[in-house]
N, C-alpha and C positions, 0 to 999 in steps of 0.2 A: 869281518867274519860273520856270517849270516845268523840270524837269531835262532834257526832252527837246529844247527849242527855245529858241533865242535871241530875244530882243526885238529890235525894228529897230533900236533905238539900240545894240546890242552884236554885230552882226553883223560877223563879219571884212570888211576891205576888199578883197575879191580881184577882181582885173581879170577884165572879161568876156572869154570866150572864144568868138569868132564861131563856131568850128567845134562847140564842145558846145551852144551855144544852138540852132545849127543842128540838129544830132541831137536836142536834146530836143524841138525844135520838132517834128520829123518823129514821135518818139515819140507825143507828144501828138495828134497829126493821125490816125496811123494806127491807134493801140492807146491810145486815149483812159482806159483803166484804168491805164495804167502812169504814174506821176509821179516826180519826181525824187525825192520825199520815200521812196517806195516802193522805187524803185531803191537808194536810199542804206542804207535799212533791210535791203534784202535782202542788199546788200555786206557790212553789218556783222554780219549774223547767220549769213552762211556762208562767211566768210573769217577769217583770223586778224588781225584789225584792232581797234583799240581807238580810239574818237572820244572825245576829252574837252575840257572846256572849265574855266576856272578864272575866278571873280570878281578884281576888283583886290585883294583880301586874300590870295588864293592859295587859296580854299576852292573846292571842286569845285561845279560847277554842271550838270554833264553827265557821265556816265560810261557808255558803252554799246560794244557790240561783242563778237564771239564770243572775241577774244583774252582777254579778262577772265578766262574760265574756265580760262586756263594759269597764271594767276597766283593763281587760289583766290579770284577775286572774281565778284560776282553784279552783273547788269545795275543802275546806279544805286546800288550799295550803298555808293560812296564820296561821294555827293552831300551837301554840307554840312560834309565833313571838309577840314581843312586839310593842302594837300599838304606844307607843310615840317615838320608834326607827322608826317604818315603816312611820309613818306621823310626823318626827320631823320637815319638811318643810311646816306643816300645823298647826301652833300654835293654830289657832281657833278649830279644831279637838280636839287636845289633852286638851285644857282648858275645852271644854264640858265633855269628859270623866272624868275628875279629879273631875268636879262638880258632875258627876253622881256618883262616886265613895264616895262622900261626902253626898250622899242620895239625891240628886237633881233630879227631872224627867224632861228632857228637850226635846223640838222641835224643830228642826233648819234646815237650807238649808245650803249644803257643796258641794264645787266644788273639784272633785279628777278626775286626767286625762282627762280633758276636759268633763267630765259628770257631771250634778247636781243631787244632792240626797237630798230628803226630809226626815231627819234622826230622829228618836225617841229613846232617850237614857233612860232607867230605870234601877235602882239598881236592884241588886238580893239580896235578904234577905234570911238568914237561919231561921229555925224556932224560934232561939231564937232573932232574929230581926238585928243580925250583918250583915253588907253589905259583900256580898261575891264576888263581881264582878258587872259586867253590862252587861244588854241585850239590843239588839237594832234592829230595822228593818229600812233598808233603801230603799226606792223606788226612781225609776229612773224619774225625772222630767226634764229632761234636755230640751226639747222642751216647755214644760210650763214655765221653768225657763228664757229661752231665749226670749219668747214672752212676758213674764211678764216685764223684763228689757227694750224691745223695747216698750212696751205699756207705761212704766214710763217714757222714754225717750221722747216719744211723748208728754205725759203730762206736761213734763217740758216745752218743747217747747211751748205747748199752754199756759201755766202759764206765761212764760216771755212775749210772745205776748200781753197776756191779761193785764199782769201788766204794759205795756206800753201805753195802749190804753187810749184815754182822755175821756172816758165815764165808768161807772160802769159796769162790767161784772160779772155773777155768773153762776153756774150749781147747779142743783138739781134733784133729782129723782121723780118718779110720785108721791110720797108723800109730795113731796114740801121741802123735806129735804136737806139743803144746802151742796154741796160738795166742792165747791170752790168758792171764791170771791175774785176779786183785790182789791187793795188799794182804787181805786176811789170809789167803792161800799162801804167800810167801813167810807170814809169821808163823805158821806151823813148823818151820823149819828152822835151823840154826843160822846165824847170820851170812855165812859164806854160801849156803845153798840158796838162801833167800835173795842175795845179790845176783846169782847165776841165773836164777829164774828171772828177774827184774829185767837184767840186760838182755836175755835172750828173747824175751817178749816184745821190748822196746825195738831191737833190731830188726824184728821181722816185719813189723806194722801189722795191720788188720787184714791185709790180702795175701799174706804168704805165711809160711809156717817156720817154726823153729826145728832144731834138730834135737831138742831136748823132748824126752817123753816123759809122760807122767808114770808110767809103770816102773821106770827106774828110780823115782823118788819114793817109793813105798816098798815095806817087805811082804811078801805073799803070805797070808795066814790059812789057805786050805789047800788042798791037793793040787801038785801041778804048779806052776811058775805062775806068776801075776799077768805075764804077757799070754799064755795059752788061755788063762781064765777069761781074760779080755777079749781074745781073738773068738773065742767060742761064743762068748754073748753077742758079739757083732754077726757073726754067721748065723745066729739063731734070731736075731732082729730083737733081742731082749736088752732091758734096761741092766746095767751092772750096780751091784750095791754090796758093800762089804766093809768091815772094819778092818783096817790097815793100820801099821806102825810104820811112821815116816823112818827111813833109812837114817837121816840125821836130824832127829826132832829138835826143836827148839825146847828151851828150860820149860818145866811143866806140861810139857805136851807129851802123853804117851801113846794115845791112839785116837783115831779119828774115824769117822763114817764117811766112806767115799760113793757115791752114786752119780752114775753117767747115764744120760739119755739122747737117743738120736734125733737131731733136727731135721728139716725139710731140706736143709742146703749139705746133707751128707757130712755135716760136721756134728760134734757131740758136745753137751755143754754138762758141765760137772759141778757138784756141790760137794765141799769137804766141811764138816763140823766136828769140832774137837768134843771127842767124848771122853777125854781123860776124867773128868769129874764124874760121869755116870759109872765109867768104870770102878772107880774108886768108892763110890757110893754102894755099887753091886757087890764089892768084896767086904765092905764095913758090915752090912746088915742086911739079911733078908728081908727083914721086918720093914725095911723102907723101899721094897720092891713096888709096892702100889703108887707111893707117891712119885717114885723115879719114872714109874710107866705112864703117870699123869703128865710129869713134866716132858718125858720123850714126847707124848702125845700132843702136848701144848706145843712143843719145839717142831713137831712135825707140820702141825696146822701153820705154824708161821712160815716153815719152808715151804710148804705148798702154796701159800699166798705169794710168797717171795718167786716161788717158782712159775707161779701163773703169770706174774709180772714179767719174769725174764722171758717166758713163752711168747708173751704179747710182744715185748720188744724184739725177740727173735723174729717172728712173724713180719714185724716192721722192717726188719733188716733182709729178710728173705724178698719182700716187696720190691725194696729197692735193688737187690741184685738181680730180680725178674725183669727190672726195666731195662736192663742191658739187651733185651730183646723186645720189640716193638710189639705190644698185644694189640689184638684186633681193635678194641676200642679206642685206643690211641691213636691207630692209623686212621679210624674213621673220623675222629675229632679232627685231624690234622687235614683230610681231605674236604671236610665240611665247612672249615673255616678260612682254607687258603684263598687269596683272592683269585687264582686262576681257575678257570672251569676245567674240571676232568670228566671225563666221557670214556666209558668203555662200550664197544662195538661189536658185533659178532661178524662174521666173514661178508654178510650182506649189507651191513652197514646199518642194522637196527640197534637203538641205543639200549643196553642193559643195565646201565648205571650212570647216574649224574650225581656229582656232588652237590651241586646248586644251580639254580635258574637265576636269570637277571629280571624275568617277569613275575607276575603274580601268580602263574601256574607253579603248583608244587612239581618237585622233581620226578615224584612218582606219575605223573599226568603224562609226561613225555616218554616214559619208558615204553618201548616199542615201535617208537617212530622211527623213521630213518633219517640219519643226519643229513642226508641232502636236502629233505624237505625244507629245512632252513636256510637254504642259500639260494642266490639267483640262479640263472641257467648257467652263465659260463661257468661259476665257482663250482656247481654242482657236478658239472663235468669234469673238471679238474679233480674234484675231490674224489669222485669214483674211480679215475685213473690212479690217484695218489692210494686209493685203499687196495686197489689191485696189486701195487709196487709192494705194499706192506705185505699182504695175504700171500701173495704167489713168491716173492722175493726175500722176504723178512725184512726189508729195507727200513730205516727211519728216516721218514720225509717231514721237511718244513712247508707249510702253505699257507699263505694268506689268504682271506675271504672275508666278504661282505656278510654279516649275518642278519636276516630280517627277524627282528623282535616281534613278539605277539602284540605289542603296543603301538605299532606302527613304525617304529624308528628302526634304525640300523645301528649296527656296530661294526667296528673293522677289527677282526681279530687274526693273531697268527698261532696257529695250532702245529704241534709238533706231534706227530703221527709214529707210533711204535707197536712191533708186534706182539701178541701175547702168546707164549709157547706152551705147549702142554705134550708130554710124551714125544717131543722131537717135532712137533707140528704146529704150525700157527693157527689158531682158533679164534683169534679175534684181534682187535687193535683197541689201544689207548690213544686218546687226544687230550694233549694238554693245552689249552687255549688262552691265551692272554689277549685282555682288552687293550688295543693300543689306538682307540679312536682318539683319545686326547692327544697321545703323542702324534698321531698323525696330523691333526688340526695345528699342532705347534709347528710341526716340521713344514706344513704347507705356509703358516704365518711367517716361519723364519725364511722360507724361500721368498715370499713377497717381501719382505725387509730387506733381502739380499738383494733383490731386483731393482727396488727404490735406491739403495745405497750403490749399486752398479750405474744407474740412470745419473745419480747425483756425480758420480766419478767421471762418466763421458762428459757431461756439462763441464766439470773441471778441467777436462782434457781440453775440450772447447777452447776455454778461457785460455789455455796454454798455448794453443795454436791460432789463435785470433790474428796474431801478427800476421802467420802465413797466408790466412785467408784473406786478410786486407791487402797483401801483396798480391796474391794470384789473382784478386779479382779487380784491383786497381789497374793493372797492366791491360786486361781487354776490354775493360770499360774507358780506359784512357785511348786506346785505339779506335773503338767504336765511336767516341765523341768526335776524335780527330777526322776520321772518314766521312761522318756524316756532317761535319762543318764544310769538308771539302766538296761533297755533294751540293750543298747549298750554296757555296761560290759559284759553282758552276752555273747552277740555275739563274741565281742573280745577274751574273756576267752575259747570260744570254747564249753562252757557246756550251752546247751540250753534246759530248762524245758518248754515244749509247753503248760502245764496247766498254770504254773505260768506266763509265758510271755502272754498267753491271758488274764488272770486276769488282768495285769498291762497296757495292752493295753484297756481293757475295762475301766478301771478307766480314763485313758486318754481320752477316747471318751466322758465319763460322764462329766469330768470337763472341757471339751473344749465346751460341749453343754450348762453348766451352764454359762460360760463365754459369750457364744454368745448371751444366754437369757438375760444378764445384759446389753450388749451392745444393744441388739434390743429395749429392754424395755426403755432404757435412749435415743435412738435415736428417737423412736416413740414418746417419751414426749416433744423432743427438737426441732423436725423437725417442719418447718412452713406450716400449711395446712389452706386451706380456711374454713370459719365457716360453720357447716355443722350439723344441729340438725338431731337426728335420735333415734330411740327407743333403751332405753339402762338401765340394771338393776344396780341399786345403789350398791349392795353388789359388784360387778364387779369392778365398779370404786373405791370404797374405798379400795380393795384388791390391786389393780394396785398402787394406790398411797401409801399405805403402803410399798409395795414392795420397791418402790425407796427411801424410807427413812427408810428401817428395820434396816441397819448399825447403824443409829444413835440412835434408841431404845435400840439396843444390848450394845452398848459403854456406854449409860447412865443409863443403868438397868431400863429401864422403860417397864410396862406392859401394854400391849394394851387388851382392853375389848370391844368386841363388841355384841351389842344386836339388833336383827331384828325381827319384827312382822311378821306373816305368811303373805302370798301371798300378798307382798308389790308389787304395780302394777310398769310396767316401766316408765321411765321418759322419756320425750322430750329434749335431751340436745345434745350439742357437748362433748363426752365424754373427749377429751384431755383438752377442757378448763376447765371442771368440774373437771378433776383430778388435773390440776394446782391449783383449788381453796383449795382442801384438803390439796395438798403438803404444801401450804404455811400455813394453819392454823396448820399442823402437826409439821411444822419446828419452828413456833411461840410457840407452846405448849411446844416442845422441849428446846428452849432457856427458857421460862419462868421457867421450871423446874430445868434446870441446874443453875439458878442463884436464885432459892428458898433457904430460910432459914430453912425451914422446915424439919427435919429429921424424915422422914416418906418414906414407900414405896410408889415411886411415880406411877402414871398410867395415860393413856389417855384413856378415854371411848367414845364409838362411838355408837349411839343409831338410828334407823331409823323406821318412822312408817307413815302411811298415815295421813295427816294434814285435809284433807278434800276431796271433790270429785274431786278437781283440782289440789291439792300439796301433794308432798312427802316431810315430814320435816326430816332432818339430825341433830342431835346434837351432837356437839365436846366439851368434858369437859377435862380439865387438871387439876392437883393438884398444879400447882404453886402459886405464891403469888399475882397474879393479876397484872393489869397495874399500876404500882407507880408513874411513870414520865410522864404521860399524862393523859388527861380528857378523859374518856370514849366516851364522845359526839364527841372527835376530832379524834378517832382512824381511821376513814374512809376516813380523808382528806388527800390529796396527801403532801408529803415531811413531814409527822409526823411520828417519830419513836422513838421507845426507845431503839434500838440496837446502839452500838457505831458508827457502819461504815455503819447503814442503811441508804437507800435513802427515806424510808416511803412511797413507792409506791406499796408494796405487795397488802395492804387490799384494797387500792383505786382501783386497777386494779381489784380485786378480786369482789369487788361491781359492777363495769362496766361489769365484764363478766356476773354476774346473772341478771343485768338491761336488758343485751341484750337477756338473755335468758327468760325475763318476770317472772324471779323469784325473791327470795331477800336473802341479807346477813345480820344478823344483830346480835348486841352483847345483850346476854340475861342478863349476869350477870357477874361481875368480883370485886375480893377482895382477902382476906384472904384464902378464901377456895377454890380459884382457879377461873378459866374463862370458861364461856360456849358461845360457838356460834350456832346460828340456822342458818341453809342454807334450804331454801324452794325452791323446782325443780318441774317445771309443769310435770304433767302426761301425758303421749303419749296416743293419741288417732289418729285414721285414719285422722280426720279433722284438725291435727295439725302438720302434717308432713312439710308442706312448712313453 
């Protein structure tokens, strides 16, 4: 199964949506170039989403989407990896995956590598209903998640303060449905109603509302229903205040003062004060009216102070809620403190905004300059073409470039250019530039070390082939000595036949040339050279590699069969390093045949043909018994060897050589029928010379 798609037996059983089908049908009719697949790919590449899928063992079979970059992963990097091993330190994730593999459909929040995701897990079922894996979509909601946690933290502070208040405090929405109520509020009612209020507010949490309204808890004291009085105040934008009687009051509670005011978040905060004592005092004696009025005033002052505290806390809660949307100041802070350089340019390439610069020049001093002025001539020409693609076609383009800094130094940057749209038109572009100077130095150092390792490996191969070299040189040198001695005997005997002497000298010349060719081929293979790709014919590389190990073929009675398609294009490689890859594979094939238990005429088959417009592929097949003492998946790991005295570095180095060439070396098959390796080499084009 390919990592980018599902087979028909493993597609999730998603109910058809008539509206969606209709929309896609319209797209296919009016815009035949647009497909569901292209739309999905565009969404995944240009939004913070991750689409993933697991087989029934929990291994990734799909990993795609721009959201992968936020957690340090590349497209398809996790394919073949077990989710239970990858997220062993996230038991919550593993638990959800297991539940989905059992048939549950789950939606949940998870945190990975400092990022928050809203993740949807859904079982993949075959046509017979068997669960064959899990498909999921993860959406990055880090900012929302952090804002929500800040909002919830503020809610808890508000609730704590409200619970300590000596009066009843509650919150409701425009419809009067209660969101929060403190203990004092519940104490105004009989126990059953108090428990009902407590359960309702606990169940809804801070971000929802209950079905319980405050108007159904009190009796109306004025004209019209309490609901109508409250509705009128809301429509007029007025605070509501009235003395009311609870429908089911607590003991010793007769009348309360209810006051509600609107907050900035379109919610209402209410205060409930037990006025029973005041009511009794008013009915006992009018003489105590002044004292009661003073008491009420004092109480009002206390309530205002408490209200001020509550309003301050409510403002804090509002600020936390507003963090759900990025403010301009927050965005500016992010831009100025990010490591990457972010540049905004107009349609002509003039810089209108720079978040920061690497030199002593303030960002304001470079505003108005053209971005091309900081590049060398070649990169500036490419950058101008890139800008035209962005402006004229609305494309997003990545371009590496060498930037000339004001202090005389240079930095190697990779920039992602994207269009700025306004009213359906591209009015400019943004460039997000990442400094990869140090990374490039590390890559060059890595290549240098790879070349040194490859050279040491060639010297090691020369050690393995020393017996063959000795044998091949011994034969012509012995013949040269015998012929020279024969010539000397003719001279000493005084009988010289010019024709016979000429024949012997010609043989000596031919044998010496053969010995020289053997030494030169061996020297060219072993000498240390800088990595340099050029145009080369694959047939010539294979033939030179076979020459180096031809003695081993003869000694082991191994036949060589070569098949090449017509007009195989030249490849863009370092011939010596690719020759090293083939010599390694040939020597491994010879060793496999020598240890084979099969009594058959053994042979090594080499075939080459174009793979596509970018690569030529070469297959090397032997008739040995395959890899017996090592897992095929581990053969390219360093220090893994099936040879008694082997270091296990040959194939690891060969794969490194192929990666440096932007090619590939892979094991196609191994077993009793033999082993097949495939080498993919990049085709040479004038643009690939560097």
